[in-house]
C-alpha positions as CSV (number, residue, x, y, z in Angstrom):
1,M,39.2,-10.4,-14.0
2,N,37.5,-8.9,-11.1
3,S,35.9,-12.2,-9.1
4,A,34.7,-9.5,-5.9
5,P,31.5,-10.3,-5.3
6,S,29.2,-6.9,-6.1
7,P,28.2,-4.9,-3.2
8,R,24.7,-5.9,-3.3
9,R,25.9,-9.6,-3.3
10,T,28.3,-8.9,-0.1
11,E,25.8,-6.9,1.6
12,L,23.4,-10.2,1.3
13,A,25.7,-12.3,2.8
14,A,26.1,-9.7,5.6
15,F,22.5,-9.4,6.0
16,L,22.6,-13.5,6.3
17,R,25.1,-14.5,8.6
18,S,23.5,-11.7,11.4
19,R,20.1,-13.3,10.4
20,R,22.1,-17.1,11.2
21,D,23.7,-15.5,14.2
22,R,20.4,-14.2,15.5
23,L,18.7,-17.4,15.3
24,T,19.7,-20.1,18.8
25,P,19.3,-23.6,17.7
26,A,15.9,-23.8,20.4
27,A,13.8,-21.6,18.4
28,A,14.8,-24.0,15.3
29,G,13.4,-26.8,17.4
30,I,17.2,-28.2,17.2
31,A,19.2,-29.2,20.2
32,P,22.2,-26.9,21.5
33,G,24.8,-29.3,21.9
34,L,27.8,-29.3,23.8
35,R,30.2,-27.6,21.6
36,R,28.8,-24.3,19.9
37,R,30.9,-21.8,19.3
38,T,28.3,-19.7,18.5
39,P,24.6,-19.3,19.5
40,G,23.2,-18.8,16.5
41,L,22.6,-21.6,13.9
42,R,25.4,-23.6,11.8
43,R,25.1,-23.3,7.7
44,E,24.8,-26.7,7.1
45,E,21.8,-26.2,9.8
46,V,20.5,-23.4,7.7
47,A,20.4,-25.4,4.9
48,H,18.7,-28.6,5.9
49,L,16.0,-27.1,7.3
50,A,15.8,-25.0,4.0
51,G,15.9,-27.7,2.2
52,V,19.1,-26.6,0.0
53,S,22.7,-28.0,-0.5
54,I,25.2,-26.6,2.2
55,T,27.4,-25.8,-0.6
56,W,24.4,-23.9,-2.7
57,Y,23.9,-21.9,0.7
58,T,27.6,-21.5,1.4
59,W,28.2,-19.7,-1.6
60,L,25.1,-17.3,-0.9
61,E,26.9,-16.3,2.3
62,Q,29.9,-15.8,0.9
63,G,28.5,-13.6,-1.6
64,R,29.0,-15.5,-5.1
65,P,27.2,-14.5,-7.9
66,I,24.3,-17.8,-8.1
67,N,21.3,-18.0,-9.5
68,V,18.4,-18.0,-6.6
69,G,14.7,-18.2,-7.0
70,P,12.3,-17.3,-5.2
71,Q,10.8,-20.8,-3.6
72,I,14.2,-21.4,-2.2
73,L,14.4,-17.6,-0.5
74,D,11.4,-18.3,0.5
75,A,12.3,-20.8,2.3
76,I,15.5,-19.4,4.2
77,A,13.6,-16.4,4.8
78,T,10.8,-19.4,7.1
79,T,14.1,-21.3,8.3
80,L,15.2,-17.5,9.4
81,R,12.2,-16.3,10.7
82,L,12.2,-13.2,8.9
83,D,9.5,-10.6,9.3
84,A,7.5,-8.8,6.5
85,A,10.2,-6.3,6.1
86,E,13.4,-8.7,6.2
87,R,11.8,-10.7,4.0
88,A,11.5,-8.1,1.6
89,H,15.0,-7.1,2.3
90,L,16.3,-10.4,1.7
91,Y,14.3,-10.2,-1.9
92,R,15.4,-7.4,-2.8
93,L,19.3,-7.9,-2.3
94,A,19.0,-11.4,-4.3
95,E,17.3,-8.7,-7.1
96,V,14.3,-10.9,-7.0
97,P,10.6,-9.8,-7.6
98,I,8.9,-9.5,-4.0
99,P,6.2,-11.9,-3.7
100,A,2.9,-10.0,-4.1
101,V,0.9,-9.7,-1.1
102,A,-2.7,-9.8,-1.3
103,A,-4.3,-6.9,-0.4
104,T,-7.5,-6.5,1.1
105,A,-9.0,-3.9,2.7
106,N,-8.7,-4.6,6.7
107,P,-10.0,-2.3,9.2
108,I,-7.4,0.2,10.6
109,T,-6.0,0.0,14.0
110,P,-8.2,2.1,16.7
111,T,-5.6,3.6,17.2
112,L,-5.2,5.3,13.6
113,Q,-8.9,5.7,13.9
114,T,-8.2,8.0,16.8
115,I,-5.5,10.3,14.9
116,L,-8.3,10.1,11.9
117,D,-10.7,11.6,14.8
118,A,-8.3,14.1,16.3
119,I,-8.3,16.2,12.8
120,T,-10.9,18.5,13.0
121,G,-12.1,21.1,10.7
122,F,-10.2,18.9,7.7
123,P,-11.9,15.5,6.0
124,A,-9.1,12.6,6.6
125,A,-8.6,9.3,5.3
126,A,-6.8,6.2,5.7
127,I,-7.3,5.0,1.4
128,N,-4.5,2.2,0.8
129,T,-2.8,1.8,-2.4
130,R,-5.8,0.0,-4.7
131,W,-7.7,2.8,-3.3
132,D,-9.6,1.3,-0.8
133,L,-11.1,3.6,2.1
134,L,-9.8,2.2,5.6
135,G,-11.7,5.2,7.7
136,W,-12.3,8.4,7.6
137,N,-13.2,11.1,10.3
138,T,-16.4,13.6,10.6
139,A,-15.4,16.1,8.4
140,A,-15.3,13.3,6.2
141,A,-18.3,12.0,6.1
142,A,-20.2,14.9,5.7
143,L,-17.8,16.2,2.5
144,W,-18.5,12.4,1.1
145,P,-21.2,10.8,2.2
146,R,-22.1,8.3,-0.5
147,L,-18.4,7.3,-0.5
148,T,-18.6,6.7,3.4
149,S,-22.3,5.0,3.5
150,P,-22.6,1.5,4.6
151,E,-23.9,0.7,0.7
152,S,-20.6,2.5,-0.9
153,S,-18.1,0.0,-2.3
154,R,-16.0,2.1,0.0
155,N,-13.4,2.1,-3.0
156,V,-12.3,5.0,-4.5
157,L,-12.1,4.3,-8.1
158,W,-15.2,2.4,-8.6
159,E,-17.0,5.4,-7.1
160,M,-15.5,7.8,-9.4
161,F,-16.0,5.6,-11.9
162,T,-19.2,4.2,-11.6
163,T,-21.2,7.0,-9.7
164,P,-24.0,8.7,-12.7
165,E,-23.3,11.8,-14.1
166,C,-26.2,13.3,-11.5
167,C,-24.5,12.4,-8.5
168,R,-21.0,13.1,-8.9
169,Q,-19.3,15.4,-6.8
170,F,-15.4,15.6,-7.9
171,V,-15.8,18.5,-10.4
172,N,-12.3,18.7,-11.5
173,R,-12.4,14.5,-13.2
174,D,-10.1,15.8,-16.3
175,A,-7.3,16.9,-14.1
176,G,-7.7,14.5,-11.4
177,L,-8.5,10.9,-12.6
178,P,-5.3,10.4,-14.9
179,H,-3.1,10.7,-11.9
180,M,-5.4,8.4,-9.7
181,V,-5.3,5.9,-12.9
182,A,-1.7,6.0,-13.5
183,S,-0.6,6.0,-9.5
184,F,-3.1,3.0,-9.7
185,R,-1.2,1.2,-12.7
186,A,2.3,1.8,-10.6
187,D,1.0,-0.1,-7.5
188,F,-0.6,-2.5,-9.8
189,A,2.9,-3.9,-10.4
190,H,3.5,-5.4,-7.2
191,H,0.4,-6.9,-7.4
192,L,0.2,-8.7,-10.8
193,D,-1.0,-12.2,-9.5
194,D,-3.5,-10.7,-6.9
195,P,-7.1,-11.6,-7.7
196,A,-8.1,-8.7,-5.8
197,W,-6.6,-6.2,-8.0
198,T,-7.4,-8.0,-10.9
199,D,-10.9,-8.5,-10.7
200,L,-11.1,-4.7,-9.6
201,I,-9.3,-3.8,-12.6
202,R,-11.7,-6.1,-14.5
203,A,-15.1,-4.8,-12.6
204,L,-13.7,-0.9,-13.7
205,A,-12.9,-1.9,-17.6
206,T,-16.5,-3.7,-17.7
207,A,-18.4,-0.9,-16.3
208,S,-16.4,2.4,-17.1
209,P,-15.4,3.1,-20.8
210,E,-13.7,6.2,-19.0
211,F,-11.4,4.0,-17.1
212,T,-10.8,1.8,-20.1
213,R,-9.6,4.7,-22.2
214,L,-7.2,5.7,-18.8
215,W,-5.8,2.3,-18.4
216,A,-5.2,1.7,-22.0
217,T,-2.3,4.5,-22.2
218,H,-0.3,2.3,-19.5
219,D,0.4,5.7,-17.7
220,V,2.3,5.4,-14.2
221,G,3.3,8.2,-11.7
222,A,2.4,9.3,-7.7
223,P,-0.6,10.2,-6.9
224,P,-2.4,13.1,-7.1
225,T,-1.5,16.3,-5.1
226,Q,-3.2,19.1,-6.7
227,T,-6.0,20.7,-5.7
228,M,-9.2,19.0,-6.0
229,T,-12.6,20.7,-6.5
230,Y,-15.2,19.4,-5.1
231,H,-19.4,19.9,-5.1
232,H,-21.4,19.8,-2.1
233,A,-25.3,21.1,-3.1
234,A,-25.6,22.5,0.6
235,V,-22.5,24.8,0.4
236,G,-21.0,25.0,-3.4
237,E,-18.0,24.1,-4.6
238,L,-14.6,23.4,-2.2
239,S,-11.2,23.7,-3.6
240,L,-9.2,21.5,-1.6
241,S,-5.3,20.9,-1.1
242,L,-4.1,17.3,-1.0
243,T,-1.5,16.1,1.8
244,R,-0.5,12.8,1.6
245,M,1.2,10.8,4.5
246,E,2.6,7.1,4.6
247,L,2.6,5.0,6.9
248,P,5.9,2.7,7.7
249,A,4.0,0.9,10.3
250,V,1.0,0.1,8.1
251,A,1.9,-1.3,4.6
252,E,0.5,0.7,1.7
253,T,-1.5,2.5,4.0
254,I,-2.0,6.2,3.4
255,V,-3.6,9.3,5.8
256,T,-4.6,12.2,3.2
257,V,-5.7,15.4,4.4
258,W,-7.5,17.9,2.2
259,T,-7.4,21.1,3.3
260,P,-9.2,24.4,2.3
261,A,-7.3,25.7,-1.2
262,D,-9.3,29.8,-0.5
263,E,-10.9,31.1,2.0
264,D,-14.3,30.7,0.3
265,S,-13.5,26.6,0.7
266,R,-12.6,27.5,4.2
267,S,-15.9,28.9,5.0
268,R,-18.3,26.6,3.1
269,M,-15.9,23.5,5.1
270,D,-17.1,25.8,7.9
271,Q,-21.1,25.9,6.8
272,L,-20.8,22.2,6.2
273,L,-19.5,20.7,9.4
274,A,-22.1,23.2,11.4
275,H,-24.3,21.0,9.7
276,P,-23.2,17.9,8.5
277,E,-26.7,16.9,8.1
278,A,-27.1,18.7,4.8
279,P,-28.6,17.4,1.9
280,W,-25.5,16.6,-0.1
281,L,-27.1,16.4,-3.9
282,D,-29.3,19.4,-5.4
283,H,-32.1,17.6,-6.1
284,T,-34.0,20.4,-8.5
285,H,-32.0,19.5,-11.1
């Protein structure tokens, strides 16, 4: 019988040892003592601080196939002063689901807003995986004044599914909305216990039969990347191609840029940007 640790357990053991060696006794609140071979913590010190047995922790660092739960991993992560990325890495190596992190629509950094403002001529926005609109540029505000207004929920899904038919700007809904909901469900798997997500799903299901129908399919997938068509009363229809850029430094946040898909759309976008105050709804119908 082959009793060698699995590659994942071997990596877990090496990761724990490296984090233990990195943490000084002083940082952990332990007197350095007179006789230490290494500047890091000893195994028994990590076990004591994390509230687990030294035997169990030793087996974990040896890569043995022992069961480990999220509470113990969290205690070890706290003891070793792991940051968010290191904590998530620890959970993945231990093959334990990563605890859900509350997704709140926190404001973006001034630096990211500066980047959005520097994108001129094309709508650009920062959106998180819950489809909260976190930031946008002048072109986005001109194209979607309802979504970017102070009265808006600032959530793309909510605006898409609850806006009255008379005021909708998204033309090819049948093509785009299924992809949006499939992406939303895929990301929801990381936030099953997060009230911010479950409350939004409950509210959408109550407000929109269309969302309820799409949610019931249980389809999962990536966010839409196809060309989207939007209507603006002042300039007509604009076909825009999506380019998505993930931001590793900002968890679950994506910058999306919409570029004109044809010359007519480019001309209409230029016209809109020249007159951003133009009425965006046709009130004659």
